[in-house]
C-alpha positions in Angstrom: 107.3 132.9 79.3 106.1 132.4 83.3 108.5 130.9 85.8 106.3 129.2 87.0 105.8 127.1 83.4 109.3 126.8 83.5 112.0 124.2 83.9 111.8 121.0 86.0 109.6 120.1 89.5 112.6 121.0 92.1 111.1 118.0 94.2 112.1 116.1 91.0 114.8 118.2 89.9 116.7 117.0 93.6 115.8 113.6 93.3 117.3 113.3 90.0 120.5 114.3 91.9 119.9 111.8 94.5 119.9 114.3 97.3 116.3 113.2 98.4 113.1 111.1 97.1 110.5 113.4 95.7 108.7 113.3 99.0 112.0 114.4 100.9 111.9 116.9 99.3 108.7 118.4 99.9 108.9 117.7 102.8 112.6 120.2 103.1 110.8 122.7 101.2 107.7 123.0 103.6 110.5 123.2 106.3 112.7 126.0 104.6 115.7 124.2 104.7 116.1 124.9 100.7 116.9 127.4 98.5 117.4 128.1 94.8 120.1 130.7 94.4 119.3 131.9 96.9 116.0 132.0 97.6 113.6 129.9 100.6 112.1 127.6 98.2 108.0 126.8 98.2 106.5 123.8 97.3 105.5 123.2 93.9 108.9 125.6 92.2 109.7 124.7 89.2 113.3 125.4 88.3 116.1 125.4 85.2 119.5 122.9 84.9 121.5 126.4 85.4 119.5 127.4 89.1 121.6 126.4 92.3 119.8 124.1 94.4 121.3 124.8 98.2 120.1 122.1 101.5 120.4 123.5 105.2 122.3 121.0 107.9 119.0 120.2 109.7 117.8 118.3 106.5 121.2 115.9 105.7 121.3 115.7 109.9 117.9 114.9 109.8 118.7 111.9 106.3 122.0 110.2 107.9 119.5 109.9 111.8 117.3 107.6 108.1 117.6 103.7 108.7 117.6 101.0 106.3 116.6 97.4 107.8 117.6 94.2 106.0 115.4 91.3 107.1 115.7 87.7 105.6 111.7 87.2 105.1 110.1 83.8 105.4 107.5 82.5 103.6 103.7 83.8 104.3 104.7 87.3 105.1 103.4 89.9 102.4 106.1 92.6 101.8 103.8 95.5 102.2 100.9 96.8 104.5 98.9 93.4 106.2 96.4 91.4 103.3 93.9 88.8 103.6 95.1 88.0 107.3 99.1 87.7 106.3 101.5 90.6 107.8 103.4 92.8 107.2 107.1 92.1 107.1 107.6 94.9 109.1 106.4 93.4 112.4 109.6 91.7 111.8 111.2 94.5 113.1 111.8 94.3 116.7 114.5 94.4 119.2 114.1 90.5 120.0 115.4 90.1 116.3 118.0 91.8 115.5 120.7 89.4 114.2 123.6 89.1 116.8 126.2 88.1 114.2 126.3 91.7 112.4 128.7 93.8 112.5 127.4 96.9 115.5 125.7 99.8 114.1 122.7 101.8 115.6 120.7 100.5 119.0 117.6 99.8 117.8 115.1 102.8 119.1 110.9 102.1 117.8 111.4 105.6 116.2 113.4 103.1 113.9 110.3 101.0 112.8 108.0 104.5 111.6 107.7 105.4 108.0 109.9 101.8 107.5 108.9 101.0 103.6 110.0 98.0 101.4 112.1 99.2 98.3 110.6 96.7 96.2 108.4 92.8 97.0 108.6 89.1 97.4 106.2 87.4 96.8 104.1 85.5 99.7 105.4 82.5 99.0 109.0 83.5 98.9 111.4 84.2 101.0 114.7 85.6 101.0 116.2 89.4 100.5 113.7 92.2 101.2 114.8 95.8 101.4 113.4 98.4 104.2 114.1 101.7 104.5 112.7 105.4 105.7 115.4 107.0 102.9 113.0 107.6 100.4 116.8 107.7 97.7 117.6 103.7 98.7 114.0 103.2 97.8 114.6 105.4 94.3 117.2 103.5 93.9 116.1 99.9 94.1 112.5 100.5 92.1 111.6 100.9 89.4 111.5 100.2 85.4 114.5 101.9 85.5 116.6 100.6 88.0 120.3 99.0 87.0 120.6 97.2 90.7 120.6 93.1 89.9 118.9 90.9 92.2 119.5 88.0 92.7 117.4 84.7 92.8 117.7 80.4 93.5 115.0 78.9 92.2 113.6 75.5 92.8 112.1 74.3 90.7 110.1 71.1 89.1 110.2 69.6 85.5 107.2 68.1 84.7 106.2 64.7 83.5 110.4 65.6 82.4 114.0 64.8 83.7 115.3 67.8 82.5 114.4 71.1 81.4 114.8 71.6 77.2 117.9 74.0 76.1 115.1 75.9 74.0 113.5 76.8 77.4 116.4 78.1 79.0 117.2 79.8 76.3 113.7 81.9 76.3 114.3 82.4 80.0 116.9 84.2 79.4 115.8 86.5 76.4 112.9 84.6 74.5 109.4 85.9 77.1 107.1 88.7 77.2 104.5 89.7 80.5 101.4 91.3 80.3 102.1 92.2 76.6 106.0 93.6 77.5 109.2 92.4 76.2 111.1 91.2 79.2 114.9 92.8 79.9 117.5 89.8 79.1 118.0 88.0 82.3 120.9 85.9 83.1 119.4 82.6 84.2 121.5 79.4 84.6 121.4 75.6 86.8 123.2 76.4 90.1 122.3 73.1 90.6 120.3 69.7 90.1 116.6 70.8 90.8 117.9 75.0 91.4 117.8 77.5 88.7 120.2 80.9 90.1 117.9 84.2 88.2 119.7 87.6 88.3 117.2 90.3 86.8 117.5 93.7 86.8 114.0 94.2 86.5 110.5 93.5 88.7 107.2 92.4 87.7 105.2 90.9 89.7 105.4 87.8 90.4 108.1 87.3 87.6 109.4 84.6 87.6 107.2 82.5 88.9 105.5 83.9 85.7 108.6 82.8 83.6 109.1 79.5 84.9 104.9 79.1 83.6 106.2 80.0 80.5 108.2 77.2 79.2 106.2 74.5 81.1 108.2 74.6 85.0 106.9 74.5 88.6 108.2 76.5 90.5 108.6 74.5 93.9 110.1 77.3 95.9 111.9 80.7 95.7 114.5 82.8 97.4 116.2 86.4 97.0 119.8 86.1 97.8 121.0 89.1 96.7 120.2 92.2 96.3 122.6 94.7 94.1 126.4 94.2 96.3 124.1 93.9 99.4 124.1 89.4 100.3 121.8 87.3 102.1 124.5 86.1 104.3 124.2 84.0 107.2 121.5 86.1 108.1 119.0 83.9 110.0 115.3 83.4 108.6 113.2 86.0 110.8 115.4 88.4 111.3 117.2 91.3 110.5 119.9 93.9 110.3 120.9 97.2 109.5 122.8 98.2 106.5 126.2 99.3 107.7 127.2 102.8 107.2 129.9 101.9 104.1 127.6 99.7 102.8 126.5 100.1 99.6 123.6 98.8 96.8 
């Protein structure tokens, strides 16, 4: 069989090993920073699991310089590109909006805003922790159907025409719903206080929590993401941001 038809695409293999995102891997290959069994790699190359991948130090230096930002997104901002007249949350990443209460980190540079992309989304009507990153490895960890990282939300709700949510409805939120014809993963749902539910999810379908609540007759009055993996929103003020620390991990 022809070598070009064997194995797995090199960039996909590098992403699976956590070396780089697929896009980043292609950039490194094009720059001549990747070797397979000691031979310079080429774009589109396929390799087997037994072949050795080596990365030039220049690639690792470039990767180390990429930043990840934690933003307390306000209502009225979209997570990605501006749409329907609403600004992108990334426009809040400025020197003036950097939170001064955070531990010392990199000094803000305009270059840190280039290529900054959301690793997961928050609806325009939702607030809380939003991750923006230049590092494709982090984006891969946090998004996608196979992400192992929990996301925690506080959801202020109302039961129209009633004072209490039936226990059966809470059970359905935990493990009895479908969206778009697909069964949802089990969720941890409990009362945080008398008018707020705590949701802990391992997936992120479009407007998932609002649609889940609608299915059991709940009206959502407010939604706030307070944790992604080990990283919490903490005291980060709304509309401000900080860098992910060098020792912090999701």
